[in-house]
C-alpha positions in Angstrom: -19.6 -20.7 14.6 -17.1 -20.2 11.8 -13.5 -21.0 12.4 -10.9 -18.3 12.6 -9.6 -19.1 9.1 -13.1 -18.8 7.7 -13.5 -15.4 9.3 -10.4 -14.0 7.5 -11.5 -11.3 5.0 -9.0 -12.4 2.5 -10.5 -15.9 2.6 -13.9 -14.5 2.0 -12.7 -12.3 -0.8 -11.0 -15.3 -2.5 -14.1 -17.4 -2.3 -16.2 -14.5 -3.8 -13.7 -14.1 -6.7 -13.9 -17.8 -7.4 -17.6 -17.7 -7.6 -17.5 -15.2 -10.5 -17.9 -16.9 -13.9 -14.9 -17.1 -16.1 -16.8 -15.5 -19.0 -17.1 -12.3 -16.9 -13.4 -12.2 -16.6 -13.0 -12.6 -20.3 -15.4 -9.8 -21.0 -13.6 -7.5 -18.5 -10.2 -8.2 -20.1 -11.6 -7.5 -23.5 -13.1 -4.2 -22.3 -9.8 -3.2 -20.8 -7.9 -4.2 -24.0 -10.4 -2.3 -26.1 -10.0 0.9 -24.0 -6.2 0.5 -24.2 -6.2 0.0 -28.0 -8.7 2.8 -28.5 -6.2 5.2 -26.9 -3.0 3.6 -28.1 -4.0 3.5 -31.7 -5.8 6.9 -31.5 -9.1 5.6 -32.7 -11.8 8.3 -33.1 -14.9 6.3 -34.1 -16.9 7.5 -31.1 -16.1 11.2 -31.8 -17.1 10.7 -35.5 -20.3 9.1 -34.4 -21.2 11.9 -32.0 -20.3 14.3 -34.9 -22.8 12.6 -37.1 -20.0 11.4 -39.5 -19.9 14.9 -41.0 -16.1 15.0 -40.8 -14.0 18.0 -39.9 -13.4 21.2 -41.9 -10.1 21.7 -43.7 -8.1 24.5 -42.1 -6.5 26.8 -44.7 -3.5 29.0 -43.7 -2.4 31.7 -46.2 -1.4 35.3 -46.6 -4.4 37.6 -46.8 -3.1 39.2 -49.9 -2.2 35.9 -51.6 -3.1 35.8 -55.3 -2.7 32.1 -55.3 -5.6 31.8 -52.8 -7.7 34.4 -54.5 -7.3 33.1 -58.1 -6.8 29.4 -57.5 -7.5 27.9 -54.1 -10.8 29.9 -53.7 -12.2 27.8 -56.6 -11.3 24.5 -55.1 -14.3 22.9 -53.4 -12.4 20.0 -51.9 -10.1 22.4 -49.9 -13.2 24.3 -48.7 -15.1 21.2 -47.7 -14.7 18.6 -45.0 -12.7 15.4 -44.6 -14.2 12.3 -43.1 -12.0 9.2 -42.9 -13.3 5.8 -43.8 -15.4 4.7 -40.8 -13.6 1.3 -40.3 -10.2 3.1 -40.7 -10.9 5.6 -38.0 -7.3 5.8 -36.8 -4.2 7.4 -38.2 -2.2 4.3 -37.4 -4.7 1.9 -38.9 -4.9 4.0 -42.0 -1.1 4.1 -42.3 -0.8 0.3 -41.9 -3.6 -0.3 -44.3 -1.9 1.9 -46.9 1.3 0.0 -46.6 0.0 -3.5 -46.6 -3.1 -3.2 -48.8 -3.7 0.3 -50.2 -6.6 -0.5 -52.7 -4.3 0.8 -55.4 -5.8 1.0 -58.9 -4.1 -0.6 -61.9 -1.5 1.6 -63.6 0.8 0.9 -66.4 4.2 2.5 -66.6 6.8 2.9 -69.3 10.3 3.2 -67.9 13.0 5.6 -69.0 16.5 5.3 -67.7 18.0 8.7 -67.0 21.7 9.3 -66.3 22.8 12.2 -64.2 25.9 14.3 -64.7 27.8 12.6 -61.9 27.1 9.1 -63.3 24.0 8.3 -61.2 21.1 6.3 -62.6 17.4 7.3 -62.1 14.4 5.3 -63.2 11.7 7.6 -64.6 8.3 5.8 -64.9 5.9 7.4 -67.3 2.2 6.9 -67.4 -0.6 8.1 -69.7 -4.2 7.3 -69.4 -6.4 7.5 -72.5 -3.6 7.3 -75.1 -2.2 4.1 -76.4 1.1 2.9 -75.0 3.1 3.4 -78.2 2.3 7.1 -78.0 3.9 7.5 -74.5 6.8 10.0 -74.4 10.5 9.2 -74.3 10.4 6.2 -76.6 13.8 5.6 -78.1 14.3 7.3 -81.5 10.8 8.7 -81.3 10.6 11.8 -83.5 7.4 13.0 -81.8 8.8 13.1 -78.3 9.4 16.8 -78.5 5.8 17.7 -79.3 4.1 17.2 -75.9 2.0 20.2 -75.0 -0.3 18.6 -72.3 0.6 19.3 -68.7 3.2 17.0 -67.2 3.1 16.1 -63.5 6.3 15.0 -61.9 6.1 12.9 -58.7 8.8 12.7 -56.1 8.2 9.7 -53.8 8.9 9.4 -50.1 11.5 7.5 -48.2 12.2 4.1 -49.7 9.1 4.5 -51.9 8.9 4.1 -55.6 6.3 4.0 -58.4 4.9 0.7 -57.0 3.7 2.4 -53.8 -0.1 2.4 -53.4 -0.5 6.1 -52.9 1.6 6.9 -56.0 -0.7 4.7 -58.1 -3.8 6.5 -56.6 -2.3 9.9 -57.6 -1.2 8.7 -61.1 -4.6 7.2 -61.8 -6.4 10.3 -60.9 -4.3 12.7 -62.9 -4.1 10.6 -66.0 -7.9 10.7 -66.3 -7.5 14.3 -67.6 -5.1 13.1 -70.3 -2.1 14.6 -68.5 1.3 13.0 -68.6 2.7 11.7 -65.3 6.3 10.7 -64.5 7.5 9.2 -61.2 11.1 10.2 -60.5 12.3 7.3 -58.4 15.2 8.0 -56.1 18.7 6.7 -56.7 18.9 3.0 -56.1 15.1 2.6 -56.0 12.7 1.3 -58.6 14.9 -1.7 -59.4 18.0 0.2 -60.6 21.5 0.0 -59.3 23.6 2.7 -57.7 26.2 3.7 -60.3 27.8 6.6 -58.5 29.2 7.5 -55.1 26.3 9.7 -54.3 23.0 8.7 -52.7 19.8 10.6 -52.1 18.9 12.2 -48.8 16.4 14.7 -47.4 18.3 17.6 -48.9 19.4 16.1 -52.2 17.9 18.4 -54.8 20.3 17.7 -57.7 18.3 14.8 -59.1 15.0 16.6 -59.0 16.6 19.7 -60.7 18.2 17.5 -63.4 14.9 15.7 -64.2 12.9 18.9 -64.3 15.4 20.6 -66.6 15.5 17.6 -68.8 11.7 17.4 -69.2 11.4 21.1 -69.7 14.1 21.1 -72.3 12.4 18.4 -74.3 8.9 19.8 -73.8 9.2 23.6 -73.3 5.5 24.2 -74.2 4.1 21.7 -71.6 3.2 23.1 -68.2 5.1 21.3 -65.5 3.7 20.5 -62.0 5.5 18.6 -59.2 4.1 16.6 -56.3 6.4 15.6 -53.4 5.4 13.2 -50.7 7.0 12.8 -47.2 10.8 13.1 -47.7 10.1 13.9 -51.4 8.0 16.9 -50.2 11.0 18.1 -48.2 13.2 17.8 -51.2 10.7 19.6 -53.4 10.3 22.6 -51.1 14.0 22.9 -50.8 14.5 22.8 -54.5 11.8 25.4 -55.2 13.4 27.8 -52.7 16.9 27.2 -54.1 15.8 27.9 -57.7 13.3 30.7 -56.9 11.7 32.3 -59.9 14.1 30.6 -62.3 12.4 27.2 -62.0 10.1 26.2 -65.0 7.5 24.8 -62.6 4.0 26.2 -62.8 2.9 24.9 -59.5 3.6 22.2 -56.9 2.1 20.3 -54.0 3.8 19.1 -50.8 2.1 16.2 -49.0 2.9 15.2 -45.4 6.3 16.9 -45.4 8.4 16.4 -42.2 9.2 20.1 -42.3 11.6 20.1 -39.4 13.8 16.9 -39.4 15.2 17.6 -36.0 11.7 17.9 -34.4 10.5 14.8 -36.2 13.5 12.9 -35.0 12.6 13.8 -31.4 9.0 12.9 -32.1 9.5 9.4 -33.4 11.6 8.5 -30.3 9.0 9.8 -27.8 6.3 7.1 -27.5 6.2 3.4 -27.9 4.2 3.5 -31.1 6.4 6.1 -32.6 9.5 4.0 -31.8 7.9 1.1 -33.6 7.5 3.4 -36.7 11.1 4.4 -36.3 12.2 0.8 -36.2 10.1 0.0 -39.3 11.7 2.9 -41.2 15.2 1.8 -40.2 14.5 -1.7 -41.4 13.4 -0.3 -44.8 16.6 1.7 -45.0 18.7 -1.3 -44.1 17.0 -3.3 -46.9 17.9 -0.5 -49.2 21.5 -0.5 -48.1 21.7 -4.3 -48.5 20.6 -4.0 -52.1 23.5 -1.8 -52.8 26.0 -3.3 -50.4 28.8 -3.1 -52.9 28.7 0.7 -52.9 27.6 1.4 -49.3 30.1 -1.0 -47.7 32.9 1.0 -49.3 31.6 4.5 -48.6 29.9 4.3 -45.3 30.2 2.8 -41.8 28.9 -0.6 -42.9 28.9 -2.2 -39.4 26.9 0.8 -38.1 24.4 0.4 -40.9 23.8 -3.2 -40.2 23.3 -2.5 -36.5 21.0 0.5 -37.1 17.8 0.4 -35.0 16.5 3.8 -35.9 16.6 6.4 -38.8 19.0 8.4 -36.8 21.4 5.4 -36.5 21.3 4.9 -40.2 21.9 8.6 -40.9 24.8 8.6 -38.5 26.4 5.6 -40.2 25.7 6.4 -43.9 23.9 9.7 -44.7 26.2 12.2 -43.0 29.3 10.4 -44.4 28.0 10.4 -48.0 26.6 13.9 -47.7 29.6 15.4 -46.0 27.7 16.7 -42.9 29.5 17.1 -39.6 26.8 15.6 -37.4 23.3 14.2 -37.7 21.8 17.3 -36.1 23.7 19.5 -38.6 22.2 17.4 -41.4 18.7 17.7 -40.0 19.0 21.5 -39.5 20.5 22.3 -42.9 18.0 20.1 -44.9 14.8 20.9 -43.1 12.3 22.5 -45.6 10.9 24.8 -42.9 13.8 27.2 -43.4 13.3 27.2 -47.1 9.6 27.5 -47.5 9.8 31.3 -47.3 11.8 31.4 -50.5 9.3 29.5 -52.7 8.3 31.7 -55.6 5.7 29.5 -57.4 2.2 28.5 -56.2 2.6 25.7 -53.6 -0.1 23.7 -51.9 1.0 22.0 -48.6 -1.2 19.3 -47.0 -0.6 17.9 -43.5 -2.7 16.2 -40.9 -2.6 16.8 -37.1 -2.6 13.1 -36.3 0.4 12.2 -38.6 2.1 9.4 -36.6 5.5 10.0 -38.3 5.8 13.7 -39.4 4.4 15.5 -36.4 2.3 18.7 -36.7 4.6 20.3 -34.2 7.1 20.8 -37.1 4.7 22.7 -39.4 6.1 26.2 -40.1 2.8 28.1 -39.7 4.2 31.7 -39.7 6.6 31.0 -42.6 3.7 29.6 -44.7 1.5 32.6 -43.8 4.1 35.1 -44.7 4.8 33.7 -48.2 2.1 34.8 -50.7 2.8 31.8 -52.9 2.1 29.2 -50.2 -1.3 27.8 -49.1 -1.2 25.4 -46.2 -4.2 22.9 -45.8 -4.4 20.9 -42.5 -6.9 18.3 -41.5 -7.7 16.9 -38.1 -7.2 13.3 -39.3 -5.5 11.5 -42.2 -2.4 9.8 -40.9 0.8 9.7 -42.9 -0.2 9.8 -46.6 -3.4 7.6 -46.6 -6.3 10.0 -46.1 -8.7 7.3 -47.2 -12.4 8.3 -47.6 -15.6 6.5 -48.6 -16.8 3.3 -47.0 -14.8 1.1 -49.4 -11.6 3.2 -49.0 -11.2 3.5 -52.7 -10.4 7.2 -52.7 -7.7 9.3 -51.2 -8.7 12.8 -50.1 -5.4 14.6 -50.8 -5.2 13.1 -54.3 -8.6 14.8 -55.1 -7.3 18.0 -53.5 -4.1 18.1 -55.5 -6.0 17.1 -58.7 -8.4 20.0 -58.3 -5.7 22.4 -57.3 -3.6 21.6 -60.4 -6.6 21.9 -62.7 -7.5 25.3 -61.3 -3.9 26.4 -61.5 -3.6 25.2 -65.1 -6.7 27.3 -66.0 -5.4 30.5 -64.3 -2.9 33.1 -65.4 -0.1 31.3 -63.4 0.2 28.9 -66.2 1.7 31.6 -68.4 4.2 32.8 -65.9 7.4 33.4 -67.7 10.7 31.9 -66.5 12.9 34.6 -65.0 16.5 34.4 -64.3 16.9 35.7 -60.8 19.0 35.1 -57.7 17.3 33.0 -55.0 16.9 34.7 -51.7 17.1 31.5 -49.6 20.1 32.2 -47.5 20.3 35.6 -45.9 23.9 34.8 -44.9 25.1 34.8 -48.5 22.7 37.5 -49.7 24.1 39.4 -52.8 22.7 42.6 -51.3 25.7 42.7 -49.0 28.1 42.6 -51.9 26.4 44.6 -54.7 26.1 48.4 -54.6 22.9 48.4 -56.7 19.5 47.0 -55.5 16.1 46.7 -57.1 12.9 47.3 -55.1 9.9 45.2 -56.3 6.3 46.1 -56.1 5.7 44.2 -52.9 8.6 45.9 -51.2 11.2 43.1 -51.6 14.7 44.3 -52.2 17.0 42.2 -54.4 20.5 42.8 -55.6 21.1 43.6 -59.3 24.8 42.9 -59.3 28.2 44.5 -59.0 27.9 46.1 -62.5 26.2 49.4 -62.8 22.7 49.0 -64.3 22.3 50.5 -67.8 19.8 53.2 -66.7 22.0 54.3 -63.9 25.0 54.4 -66.2 23.1 56.7 -68.6 22.3 58.9 -65.6 25.9 59.0 -64.5 27.0 60.1 -68.0 24.4 62.8 -68.1 25.4 64.1 -64.7 29.2 63.7 -65.3 31.1 66.7 -64.0 28.2 67.9 -61.8 28.0 67.8 -58.1 26.7 64.7 -56.2 23.9 67.0 -54.8 22.6 69.0 -57.7 19.8 71.5 -57.7 16.2 70.5 -57.3 15.3 70.9 -60.9 18.3 68.9 -62.0 17.6 66.1 -59.6 14.0 65.9 -60.8 15.2 65.5 -64.4 18.0 63.0 -64.0 17.8 60.9 -60.9 15.6 58.6 -58.9 14.1 60.0 -55.7 13.9 58.9 -52.1 11.0 60.4 -50.3 11.0 60.6 -46.5 7.4 60.3 -45.2 6.0 61.9 -42.0 6.6 58.7 -40.0 10.2 58.5 -41.1 9.6 55.8 -43.8 11.8 56.1 -46.9 10.2 55.3 -50.2 11.4 55.5 -53.8 9.7 57.3 -56.7 10.8 56.9 -60.3 8.6 59.6 -61.8 8.8 63.4 -61.2 7.4 64.5 -57.8 4.2 66.4 -57.6 4.5 70.1 -57.9 2.3 70.7 -54.9 4.7 68.6 -52.8 7.7 70.6 -54.0 5.9 74.0 -53.3 4.9 72.8 -49.9 8.4 71.6 -49.1 9.8 74.8 -50.3 7.5 76.8 -48.0 8.4 74.6 -45.0 12.1 74.9 -45.6 12.3 78.5 -46.7 15.7 79.9 -46.1 17.4 76.5 -46.0 19.7 74.9 -48.5 18.4 72.5 -51.1 20.3 69.7 -49.4 17.6 69.7 -46.8 14.8 69.2 -49.3 12.3 66.4 -48.6 13.2 65.0 -52.0 16.7 63.5 -52.1 18.8 62.0 -54.8 18.9 58.2 -54.5 22.5 58.0 -55.8 24.0 60.9 -53.8 27.0 60.3 -51.6 25.4 62.3 -48.8 22.1 60.5 -48.8 22.5 59.1 -45.3 23.3 62.5 -43.8 20.4 64.2 -45.6 18.0 61.5 -44.4 19.1 62.0 -40.8 18.7 65.7 -41.1 15.2 65.3 -42.6 14.1 62.9 -39.8 15.5 65.3 -37.2 13.7 68.3 -38.7 10.4 66.4 -38.9 10.6 65.3 -35.3 11.4 68.8 -34.2 8.7 70.4 -36.2 5.8 68.1 -35.5 6.6 66.9 -32.0 6.3 63.5 -30.5 2.5 63.4 -30.5 2.2 63.8 -34.2 5.0 61.2 -34.8 3.0 58.6 -33.0 -0.1 59.1 -35.2 1.3 57.4 -38.4 2.3 54.4 -36.3 -1.1 54.1 -34.7 -2.7 54.4 -38.2 -0.5 51.6 -39.5 -1.3 49.5 -36.5 -5.0 50.0 -37.0 -4.8 49.1 -40.6 -3.0 45.8 -40.0 -5.0 44.7 -37.0 -8.5 46.1 -36.6 -8.9 45.1 -33.0 -5.4 46.4 -31.9 -6.7 49.8 -30.8 -9.5 48.3 -28.8 -7.1 45.9 -27.2 -4.8 48.8 -26.2 -7.8 50.6 -24.8 -8.8 47.5 -22.8 -5.3 47.2 -21.4 -5.2 50.8 -20.5 -8.5 50.6 -18.6 -7.5 47.4 -16.8 -4.1 48.7 -15.7 -5.4 52.1 -14.4 -8.6 50.8 -12.9 -7.3 50.6 -9.3 -6.7 54.3 -9.3 -9.6 55.4 -11.5 -12.0 53.1 -9.7 -11.2 54.4 -6.2 -11.4 58.0 -7.4 -14.7 57.4 -9.2 -16.1 55.7 -6.1 -15.2 58.6 -3.8 -16.6 61.1 -6.3 -19.9 59.3 -6.7 -20.3 58.9 -2.9 -19.9 62.6 -2.4 -22.4 63.4 -5.1 -24.9 61.0 -3.8 -24.4 62.3 -0.2 -24.8 65.9 -1.3 -27.9 65.0 -3.4 -29.8 63.3 -0.5 -28.6 65.3 2.4 -31.3 67.6 3.9 -30.6 71.3 4.1 -30.1 72.5 7.7 -32.8 74.7 9.3 
């Protein structure tokens, strides 16, 4: 008989546990650790294996009527292919760490040019050229041939605390210089080994340095097509610059790589999980190192004690960035400088590349609708890639987005966009300060965009006013046809402009419909008449009264069907579903009566 202690279930369980070999415990712990790391680091090797290592297709988002996609991106095989990460780097976090510590960067030689800004700031411009000897590189002192460059020039704007020594920058430079193109890395203030010589430092919304560098290069080489690539924070700065300058920028095309898009959303994201908080701490350490290199300036202009104690990017921005940039709060700085609110104003071809598993710049911040509405923007997203690495091939010697940008720029350089003329126009970035609100004259473009011309009267309108001087604001129909622009009110109430004379058939038809009425009620109105609004209201009222509500709905339905082919079917489906309880019961009663009458026998 066993003793009472021996009969205890806990004693038996303990004895059983002690009988298990130690090696089994080690294997179990390793298995648990593997599962934990697999999920913590977001490893996807099993998914890639089940997918046959074919990779995932690149998702392109663009406007259906985009000429940039039709004439340029449609010819890019890389953007229409698949992206498969390096098998042993099958994690966005492992890729990002590998890029930072190793990178497999090719050898690149730079020649430095020191560029002074108008406010006394110092920038280091590192030039690279592939197949031409070093002594032929541009911007050599007292070089008489420096104004004769006609090859395309690519300007690179690095990310936060990055410079020309970064691995991904060298990958891009090496790829582009193989075509014989010139490449210049525009290092941020205080980076690249130069000192801060002014009271201004760069931030996510600082576009003055990029603008100065582009204008400088374009001024010295006006015949050379200019392209710009921005990475991470540099991408945010680039998009903001392109929107601010609009069509007046000399840039032929640009590429935005792993942009944060919405700084406020990204700030929330990197404080959400443990791994993201580690990235946040690493970025803060990099910013603190940058501040310590320029302690003489930052200790005088910023909250130096707060900078030294910063444990996150937000802490650094609160102690330094908003003070130097004159922002009220950190959130105000993030909202005003986020490129997502500027991408709609980009007026040159722009390729944007982001990955869904970016551990720093979350895909939640991507402005999908804004990119889709802008005909100049094409957004390419991949399932994997991390933050900037996008390594591919078993040896991780290539970077996918570098090949995509290289091919995009080559296709763009061979298209008609290269010969786009620089236009002086007002940027339509901020609707709050729109010149349309202050100028009486507007210009309607071919795509329907309305822009302000200015407070002064356009020359053509001035001539018209001189010809019509002394006449009534609402002249006869023949006079208005000869001397004034026209505003045509369509059947659905839409107002359109016509610069040529209206069709005689339209005038006759309008005259028949409005017989006995004054010429003020004609369907053709003078665009510069003082009673335009009253006449337009009268015309809309007359059309509604004459045609009825049923006919007024038809143009709207036609427009809806043109924009969305399945919309009418969707409306029909909703109508059937919502009315089915009534229609179903009625139909059931009707069918039962018919069947009963059909099979009922006639009485004798």
